[in-house]
KOLVOTI-384972 format. One line per 10 residues: number of its first residue (from 1); for each residue x, y, z of C-alpha. Coordinates in nm, 2 decimals. Layout:
N
NUM = X:Y:Z | ...
END
This chain:
93
1 = 0.78:0.31:-1.23 | 0.49:0.49:-0.89 | 0.28:0.27:-0.69 | -0.02:0.39:-0.49 | -0.02:0.14:-0.19 | -0.38:0.14:0.09 | -0.31:-0.06:0.31 | -0.60:-0.13:0.64 | -0.35:-0.03:0.94 | -0.30:-0.33:1.18
11 = -0.06:-0.45:0.87 | 0.15:-0.14:0.81 | 0.44:-0.26:0.97 | 0.41:-0.62:0.83 | 0.43:-0.46:0.50 | 0.67:-0.26:0.59 | 0.91:-0.54:0.70 | 0.80:-0.74:0.36 | 0.93:-0.45:0.14 | 1.28:-0.40:0.37
21 = 1.36:-0.77:0.33 | 1.33:-0.73:-0.05 | 1.53:-0.44:-0.09 | 1.29:-0.19:-0.14 | 1.38:0.08:0.12 | 1.23:0.40:0.03 | 0.86:0.53:0.03 | 0.67:0.77:0.18 | 0.39:0.68:0.41 | 0.04:0.87:0.49
31 = 0.03:0.80:0.84 | -0.41:0.81:0.84 | -0.65:0.76:0.51 | -1.00:0.74:0.50 | -1.24:0.57:0.21 | -1.45:0.39:0.09 | -1.35:0.11:-0.20 | -1.51:-0.14:-0.43 | -1.40:-0.45:-0.27 | -1.42:-0.37:0.12
41 = -1.59:-0.21:0.36 | -1.57:0.17:0.43 | -1.30:0.24:0.69 | -1.44:0.61:0.82 | -1.25:0.60:1.17 | -1.60:0.65:1.33 | -1.84:0.39:1.56 | -2.01:0.28:1.27 | -1.70:0.24:1.02 | -1.43:0.15:1.27
51 = -1.08:0.14:1.12 | -0.84:0.34:0.85 | -0.65:0.26:0.63 | -0.23:0.38:0.53 | -0.13:0.49:0.22 | 0.24:0.44:0.10 | 0.41:0.58:-0.19 | 0.66:0.38:-0.33 | 0.87:0.48:-0.62 | 1.07:0.16:-0.76
61 = 1.29:0.12:-1.10 | 1.42:-0.17:-1.28 | 1.43:-0.54:-1.08 | 1.29:-0.39:-0.76 | 0.92:-0.41:-0.97 | 0.92:-0.77:-0.99 | 0.98:-0.80:-0.61 | 0.73:-0.54:-0.51 | 0.47:-0.69:-0.73 | 0.54:-0.98:-0.59
71 = 0.49:-0.83:-0.23 | 0.18:-0.64:-0.35 | 0.01:-1.00:-0.44 | 0.09:-1.16:-0.15 | -0.06:-0.87:0.05 | -0.37:-0.82:-0.21 | -0.50:-1.22:-0.11 | -0.48:-1.17:0.24 | -0.52:-0.82:0.36 | -0.90:-0.61:0.31
81 = -0.85:-0.36:0.27 | -0.57:-0.35:0.08 | -0.49:-0.15:-0.31 | -0.25:-0.11:-0.51 | -0.21:0.11:-0.83 | 0.10:0.21:-1.06 | 0.15:0.47:-1.24 | 0.37:0.41:-1.53 | 0.38:0.80:-1.61 | 0.59:0.94:-1.36
91 = 0.84:1.24:-1.36 | 1.07:1.34:-1.10 | 1.14:1.70:-1.11
END
């Protein structure tokens, strides 16, 4: 299962530590993403909407899916902006 995770940049290191603690070692990081979502203020890295987010692409299988979902639940309660999307159908080429 592939997860797309948008996380406020100041929480990047904490999120990475949580992944490693749960045995999730592989991910791709896009270090600066801008945008506007439904549950938080825009992040555009400008004078009106300061700040930016990071984007994690995380592929996990088996028991690691549950471990990742635990981390996602914890961060979604305490971090804004934070949003995770699960893509069930993934074809690795």
